[in-house]
C-alpha atoms as one frame of an Amber mdcrd trajectory, in Angstrom:
protein
 241.551 -27.132 -68.480 241.916 -24.118 -70.787 245.431 -22.711 -71.056 245.856
 -18.920 -70.759 246.271 -17.053 -74.037 249.930 -16.119 -74.670 250.885 -12.441
 -74.885 251.448 -11.768 -78.583 253.899  -8.941 -77.900 256.106 -11.088 -75.662
 256.037 -13.973 -78.129 256.954 -11.744 -81.086 259.731 -10.067 -79.085 261.140
 -13.411 -77.958 261.068 -14.876 -81.469 262.731 -11.762 -82.934 265.715 -11.841
 -80.592 266.009 -15.615 -80.635 266.288 -15.537 -84.418 268.763 -12.648 -84.220
 270.919 -14.575 -81.750 270.757 -17.817 -83.750 271.583 -16.151 -87.076 274.535
 -14.135 -85.728 275.914 -17.118 -83.775 275.555 -19.450 -86.753 277.428 -16.993
 -88.956 280.281 -16.831 -86.450 280.446 -20.609 -86.062 280.584 -21.075 -89.831
 284.230 -20.022 -89.636 285.929 -21.414 -86.500 287.347 -18.613 -84.357 288.956
 -18.573 -80.889 286.721 -18.212 -77.843 283.588 -19.056 -79.856 281.767 -20.454
 -76.805 282.573 -17.415 -74.647 281.442 -15.099 -77.409 278.180 -17.030 -77.833
 277.479 -16.648 -74.107 278.135 -12.899 -74.198 276.001 -12.586 -77.308 273.199
 -14.278 -75.383 273.462 -11.531 -72.773 273.174  -8.928 -75.533 270.075 -10.680
 -76.875 268.521 -10.447 -73.408 269.330  -6.727 -73.366 267.680  -6.322 -76.765
 264.602  -8.214 -75.541 264.283  -5.944 -72.484 264.888  -2.812 -74.572 262.050
  -3.822 -76.902 259.781  -4.290 -73.898 260.499  -0.681 -72.925 259.896   0.523
 -76.492 256.603  -1.374 -76.558 255.477   0.269 -73.313 256.351   3.726 -74.652
 254.503   3.074 -77.916 251.516   1.866 -75.923 251.549   5.099 -73.897 251.166
   7.175 -77.087 248.718   4.809 -78.787 246.065   7.561 -79.025 248.416   9.946
 -80.852 248.268  10.392 -84.662 250.030   7.696 -86.657 252.760   9.990 -87.962
 253.802  10.858 -84.402 253.945   7.195 -83.439 256.078   6.412 -86.494 258.486
   9.266 -85.686 258.688   8.035 -82.087 259.358   4.463 -83.279 262.190   5.601
 -85.551 263.699   7.792 -82.818 263.580   4.999 -80.234 265.062   2.551 -82.751
 268.001   4.930 -83.350 268.562   5.312 -79.601 268.222   1.549 -79.135 270.732
   0.871 -81.918 273.369   3.168 -80.423 272.750   1.852 -76.892 273.143  -1.696
 -78.195 276.346  -0.732 -80.052 277.974   0.855 -76.987 276.951  -1.968 -74.628
 278.067  -4.562 -77.186 281.534  -2.988 -77.292 281.722  -2.925 -73.495 280.632
  -6.561 -73.116 283.043  -7.917 -75.708 286.073  -5.631 -75.455 286.101  -3.815
 -72.101 284.861  -6.371 -69.521 287.436  -9.212 -69.407 288.419  -8.646 -73.075
 289.180 -11.733 -75.148 291.732  -9.833 -77.224 293.093  -6.336 -77.541 291.208
  -3.956 -79.828 291.263  -0.303 -80.690 288.961   2.104 -78.778 285.428   2.362
 -80.140 285.338   5.009 -82.842 282.204   6.981 -83.793 282.225   5.348 -87.225
 282.396   1.839 -85.760 279.649   2.657 -83.259 277.458   4.079 -86.023 278.031
   0.990 -88.181 277.000  -1.398 -85.416 274.092   0.857 -84.474 272.869   0.905
 -88.088 272.767  -2.892 -88.157 270.738  -3.202 -84.987 268.584  -0.189 -85.858
 266.819  -2.489 -88.318 266.240  -5.039 -85.584 264.587  -2.449 -83.352 262.576
  -0.924 -86.188 261.433  -4.438 -87.129 260.181  -4.856 -83.587 258.257  -1.562
 -83.890 256.693  -2.791 -87.131 255.707  -6.040 -85.395 254.243  -4.040 -82.514
 252.108  -1.911 -84.872 250.957  -5.003 -86.782 249.947  -6.861 -83.605 248.164
  -3.804 -82.188 246.305  -3.242 -85.463 245.203  -6.880 -85.501 243.955  -6.653
 -81.911 242.085  -3.392 -82.576 240.535  -4.923 -85.692 239.410  -7.984 -83.743
 237.968  -5.787 -80.987 236.145  -3.673 -83.572 234.713  -6.772 -85.222 233.620
  -8.160 -81.853 231.939  -4.861 -81.046 230.235  -4.865 -84.433 228.927  -8.407
 -83.978 227.792  -7.663 -80.439 226.166  -4.426 -81.606 224.277  -6.186 -84.368
 223.098  -8.863 -81.968 222.019  -6.253 -79.441 220.239  -4.242 -82.153 218.243
  -7.333 -83.062 217.598  -7.926 -79.373 216.416  -4.324 -79.045 214.029  -4.888
 -81.939 212.680  -8.043 -80.311 212.319  -6.309 -76.952 210.431  -3.477 -78.592
 208.060  -5.981 -80.139 207.592  -7.731 -76.786 207.388  -4.751 -74.447 206.241
  -1.839 -76.561 204.147  -3.302 -79.364 202.397  -5.695 -77.060 198.754  -6.834
 -76.872 197.973  -4.003 -74.438 199.299  -1.398 -76.872 197.462  -2.975 -79.800
 194.279  -3.217 -77.720 194.425   0.489 -76.899 195.064   1.344 -80.531 192.205
  -0.816 -81.777 189.950   0.564 -79.061 190.810   4.090 -80.162 190.063   3.094
 -83.756 186.715   1.658 -82.709 185.824   4.897 -80.961 186.773   6.948 -84.007
 184.705   4.733 -86.310 181.662   4.918 -84.013 182.054   8.694 -83.938 182.253
   8.572 -87.747 185.648  10.266 -87.720 186.686   8.188 -90.686 189.515  10.426
 -91.859 191.168  10.378 -88.439 190.687   6.609 -88.144 192.278   6.118 -91.546
 195.322   8.126 -90.460 195.713   5.900 -87.404 195.505   2.721 -89.509 198.082
   4.051 -91.956 200.385   5.120 -89.119 200.087   1.731 -87.449 200.796  -0.004
 -90.753 203.854   2.170 -91.450 205.189   1.700 -87.933 204.796  -2.073 -88.002
 206.340  -2.294 -91.456 209.385  -0.331 -90.286 209.910  -2.274 -87.061 209.331
  -5.689 -88.631 211.976  -5.344 -91.330 214.064  -8.527 -91.364 217.367  -6.833
 -92.133 217.363  -3.852 -89.833 220.628  -1.933 -90.476 223.024  -1.276 -87.632
 222.877   2.444 -88.419 220.264   4.308 -90.423 219.771   7.903 -91.624 218.249
  10.149 -89.003 215.323  10.856 -91.343 214.289   7.169 -91.174 214.560   7.107
 -87.395 212.468  10.268 -87.062 209.836   8.908 -89.454 209.434   5.769 -87.315
 208.933   7.864 -84.178 206.498  10.132 -86.008 204.332   7.143 -86.919 204.544
   5.835 -83.358 203.442   9.166 -81.879 200.594   9.507 -84.376 199.251   6.233
 -83.003 199.684   7.414 -79.407 197.900  10.665 -80.270 194.852   8.584 -81.182
 194.863   7.253 -77.609 195.536  10.496 -75.764 193.971  12.936 -78.253 194.677
  16.539 -77.192 196.808  15.451 -74.223 199.726  14.587 -76.513 201.485  17.155
 -78.689 204.531  16.416 -80.801 207.227  18.900 -81.828 210.050  18.005 -84.184
 213.183  20.136 -84.481 215.453  18.384 -86.981 217.617  20.632 -89.216 217.574
  19.633 -92.890 221.368  19.314 -92.950 221.219  16.592 -90.269 218.629  14.329
 -91.874 221.346  12.246 -93.542 223.304  11.860 -90.280 223.651   8.253 -89.156
 222.221   6.996 -85.868 221.810   3.473 -84.449 218.533   1.993 -85.649 215.632
   2.390 -83.207 217.864   4.243 -80.718 215.148   6.863 -80.078 212.275   4.407
 -79.645 212.889   3.664 -75.925 213.341   7.397 -75.240 210.057   8.322 -76.930
 208.191   5.420 -75.311 209.616   6.538 -71.954 208.261  10.065 -72.499 204.808
   8.702 -73.366 204.744   6.311 -70.418 205.994   8.688 -67.723 205.107  12.073
 -69.188 201.797  11.718 -71.007 200.095   8.697 -69.439 200.576  10.008 -65.896
 199.386  13.545 -66.578 195.888  14.950 -66.994 197.166  18.122 -68.650 198.398
  18.415 -72.241 202.011  17.276 -72.630 204.386  18.142 -75.458 207.044  15.666
 -76.569 209.890  17.253 -78.504 212.605  15.523 -80.544 215.609  17.742 -81.269
 218.830  17.162 -83.217 221.887  19.404 -83.008 225.480  19.085 -84.199 228.641
  20.711 -82.903 232.359  19.959 -83.245 231.777  16.661 -85.040 229.215  15.465
 -82.488 225.504  14.691 -82.966 223.101  15.200 -80.062 219.593  13.717 -80.163
 217.227  14.842 -77.424 213.757  13.608 -76.452 212.037  15.796 -73.860 208.574
  16.294 -72.424 206.982  18.912 -70.193 204.870  16.600 -68.044 205.163  16.402
 -64.264 205.559  19.055 -61.621 209.155  20.164 -62.138 210.584  17.940 -59.413
 211.132  14.945 -61.599 208.086  13.150 -60.200 207.155  11.908 -63.653 210.653
  10.569 -64.305 211.592   6.939 -63.704 213.659   6.510 -60.519 216.408   4.694
 -62.410 217.295   3.478 -65.869 214.582   1.096 -66.953 214.888  -1.717 -69.451
 214.578   0.559 -72.471 217.065   3.219 -71.317 219.514   0.576 -70.118 219.293
  -1.032 -73.546 220.124   2.331 -75.148 223.142   2.754 -72.859 224.447  -0.741
 -73.660 224.037  -0.266 -77.412 225.880   3.058 -77.337 228.706   1.528 -75.326
 229.110  -1.375 -77.749 228.898   0.703 -80.929 230.920   3.763 -79.905 232.655
   2.905 -76.626 233.587   6.048 -74.706 232.774   8.240 -77.705 229.024   8.126
 -76.902 227.030   9.408 -73.939 223.476   8.968 -72.626 222.115  11.715 -70.353
 218.770  11.489 -68.557 217.178  13.599 -65.866 214.474  16.095 -64.879 213.787
  19.037 -67.147 213.236  22.518 -65.782 210.721  23.916 -65.065 208.997  20.547
 -65.394 209.195  17.343 -67.325 211.940  14.907 -68.249 214.789  14.917 -70.757
 216.899  12.170 -72.323 219.689  12.852 -74.807 222.081  10.751 -76.810 225.428
  12.170 -77.973 227.395  10.283 -80.637 230.065  11.033 -83.268 228.593  12.758
 -86.333 228.601  10.405 -89.331 226.955  10.831 -92.704 225.057   8.304 -94.805
């Protein structure tokens, strides 16, 4: 039976106040004083208060976790000051107002500030522990996402080889080559062979990077569409709208392949009229948008898949693992006709 994983924040908080209680009590017991046992019991109550106060501070820090670091540090210092003074005042009440063990002078501002300054460091230590634990957890989550993303990228490559570069695709390509050779269109046949070679070389790389420059991704799709143009001839047109300043932007490797294949399968293959596939890249406010659209169909989305297929679902999963909520996949009919799929991710440079 597997035991549940302990809460790191609760453990750190408990250890902090246990050590504080043990150290202060040991220092008092080093020199025998009257009512030592009663004082130790009251000090235990103060340690419980400190533990609960740190729980509240942790919740408040968690609520502002998305704020800039400097604001979180200021908040931690402010809450530690408030916690120190609250501890000082309650400590005076517990020891000298409620069933006092001996008579003392009223709590002065200087005495309160002195006690507060001592326990300020205890509360600020807790805040430092909180930040350290949170950073460790975020780092672990990031590493897990990275590993999962790399595994899924490799899986996407394998799926592309199984479902997109399959015997049927190769048969159609070779059949198109045969037709071109018989028609003695040697120059066109040579372009198809070179495109097929370039495409296979790109997709069969052993160490496919997690992210690649947009120029590499576009080149792979260009080679793929050159091959498809050999099959569909004048029925397939390709338009590329990639600004020069975005060619070094980073995008997940092969992220456009399922979108382009989807446009060929549902836009070109199911239409008897010429269809134009367009790949567009735009950037705004630190965001990169990649769009693959076609003008096939009748304007009612009849050429669009009824739901996310294997390829588009794979794109959605990869985006979620790499970027979390910072990425978005949008698919749907294009007006006046056709289909559109776009990927929006944070803008990063190579």
